[in-house]
N, C-alpha and C positions, 0 to 999 in steps of 0.2 A: 583281406582275408579276415571272415571274424575270428574273436578268439578260441582258439584250438580248445578242447577237452582236460579237465586236467586230472591226472594222473595218480593213483593211492585213495585216500580215503577223505570224504567229503568233509570240509572246513565245518568246524564248528562256531556257530555264530551266535551270539550273546540278544536274546531276542530285550527290547526295552519296553516292548509294548505289546499284547504281554508281557511278564516277567518271567523270564525264564531262557534255556539252551534249547536251541535244535538246529539238526541240518538243515542245510536248505531243501531236503527232500520234503523234512516234515511240514517246513512255514509253506510250501507250496502244495502238499499233498488235499489239503481242503478248497482247493479254488471251482472246481466244478463247474467250470465258463460254459460245457455246453449245456447244460441248464437252464440256465441264465441269457439264452439267445431270444432275442428281440423277435418278434412274430416276420416284422421286413428287414430286418438287420442281423448281421453277428454282434454279441458281444467282446466289445474289443478293447486289447488292452494294449499299454505300451510301455515298451523299455529301453532306459535309457543311462549313461552311465555321465556324470558332469564333474567340473572339479567344484573345489569350494568357490572359485571366482568365477564359478555360472555357467564353463566354456564348456560345451560337449565334446569337443578336440582338439589336440596338440600334434601341430601341425599336419593339421590335415587327418589326423587319424584319432579315433578314439583307444585305442590300443594301451598308449601309456595312461590313457588315466586307471583300466583298469586292474584287476585283483582276482585271485583265484578264489575269492568270495565271490565277485562281479559275475566272473568265469560260469561258476556254477550256477546263480542263477542265470542267464543267461541264456547255457542251456538247458537246464529246470523248466523254463518256460518254456522251449517249443517242444518238451516232453505234453506237454495239457492243450497244446489250439491245433485246429484242425489245417489253420493257412499259416503261412509268415508272411506280411506285406514289408516290404523294401522298398525306396524311393530309386533311381534309376544313378543316382548322385552314388549312393551309398553302397549299391552294386558293385559299382565300378569302383570307388576306393578303398570297401577292402575286399573284393576279389571274391566275392559268396560262390561257395562252392555247394558241395550237399547240406542239405538242413540240417539232417538226424543224420550224423556217419558212426555215432555208438554202435555197435550191433544191440547190446542190451537196452540201451535207450527203445531202441525200436518193438526191440522187445516188450518193452513197459507199455508204450503206447499201443501195441496189438495189444496187448492182455487189457486192458481200460479200455477196448472197443474204439479206437480213431483206428486211421491206417499207418501202418507202419512209417510211412512219409508223408509228413504236413504237403499239401499244397502251396506254391511257393506264388504270391501273387508280385504282380508289376501295374503298376502304373505309369501311364505315362501320355501328357501331355503332347509332346513333340514330338513322339514315334519312333526318338534314336533309344535304341535298346543293345545294355554292351552286352549283344551277345559270345563276345569271345572271352567272358569271365567263365570258372570250372564250373559253375552252374548248369552253364550248357552244353558240358560235356561229358555229365552225368548221366547215364542211359535210365537210374534210379528216378530222377528228379521228377516231379510234375510241377509243369509250371502252365500259370494262365495268365497271361498277357494283353491288361484292356490297352489300348491303342486308336486315335484317331486317323489311321494307316495302314495297311496293309504290310504284314510281314513274313519274311522267307524265313521261315524254318526248318525247310528240306533237309538240308542237312545237319541238322542239329540232333545231337544224339539224346538228349533230354527228351521227355513227353511233354511238348509246348503244343499249348490251343492259343490262337490269337482271338480278341473278340473285337473288332472293330466298329468303335461310335462314332457316329457324326461329333463333332467338337462342340454343337451346342449340347450333346447329350451326356457330354465326357465329362462326368463329375463323379466326388467320392462316394454321395451319396449313389448315384446311379450303380457304380461300382458296387456295393456292399450289397445294394438289394439284389444285383443279379448274383451276385457270390451264393447270400441267403438261399435263393429261388430255384436256380439252376445248377449250380452247385452242392447245396446242402452242407454249407459253413453254419457251423453255428459258432465258433470260435474265433479270433483273429489276434496274432499278436503283430504290431506296429513295431517295427525294428531301427525304425527315421528312413531319412533321415529329419534334421529340421523342417524344412519347407513343406516335404509331406505332413511332420506331426502338426505343423502348425496349421495346414489346410483340414486334416480331417479336425483339429479342434473348435475352427473357424464352423467347420460343416455340423458340427454337435454328433463325434461320431465316435467319441471314446468314451469308457465306464471306468476304467482306471487305470493309474501311470504304475513304475515300478519304478523307482529312481535311486541307483548307486551314486552318493554323494562323496567322492574322494576326496581325502585328507592333502589336495597338492591343491598349488596354483598354476597357473598359467601364464601369469605375468601380463594381461592384455591379450594385444595381437587380433588379427581379424574373426579369430573362429566364430562359429555363432554358440548362442544359447541353444539347449533343447528344443525350442520351435523359433520360427524366424517367420515373416509373413506380414499382412498386416495385424494391426494390435486390435483384440474385438470390441465388441461395445461396450459390453463390461465384463468387471476382471469374474474369473470363472472360479466358483471357490472349489477345492481340496479337502477331505474328509481323510483322517491318518487313518489306516486301517491296523496295520501294525508297522514298529521299525524293529529295524535288529544291527547290534555292530559288531564285526569283525576288525581288528587292527587298526582302528580308528577311522574304519570307511562307516557310510550309513547306509545300510538298508531299506527303502520305505517303500512302503508300499499306499495307496491311495485312491481312494473313490472320488471319482471329477462330478460333480454338480452343474 
């Protein structure tokens, strides 16, 4: 299950670049992602937490790498996008439920011109979708599945639309174009996993990376980094937009070039 919303006051981060103090909401208030949408695809950001030794999970889950600041960033970013994209492995491992559970956050989304509930986007090349997770049992959830095979959604409580594409046409580029043209999605947040994020980078579909660097070591193991898959032909450069710190965790926002 994704990190739970924290109660109480929003933790105050120390912003390193540019210098200053600010709560998460203030840091994210200037995103204006919808206005940056491309003509042919949504403006796309990704959000990950990583250990200091480069692992995106510990014992199969990202939860132990997270902290209150990271959880606020996680839920705060969800307030600012039209759609949230996650791979089937992440959906299954984290037991995804409703994308925005806090009524106040849904109210703020609506006040800013977004739908109260973001569209949940699922991309699968195998056609295997974990329909037993809480997301599909939530009547308010809006879900679109891009798949090479039909999917029976008649017994699911969520509002699910299935887009069946020929395997040769089933690319992330095609999915992004369809989201922009058919669903008027202007901004997408990718929450992983590493295979999906790696594929998005391969197809040059990501504009920004939000990375929480946890002051923790996993000591090795088989957990992936934030990207897996084939290496890029050339290194992809990042430009630091801002950096913040809370209790030794670094919260980094990069533009991807």
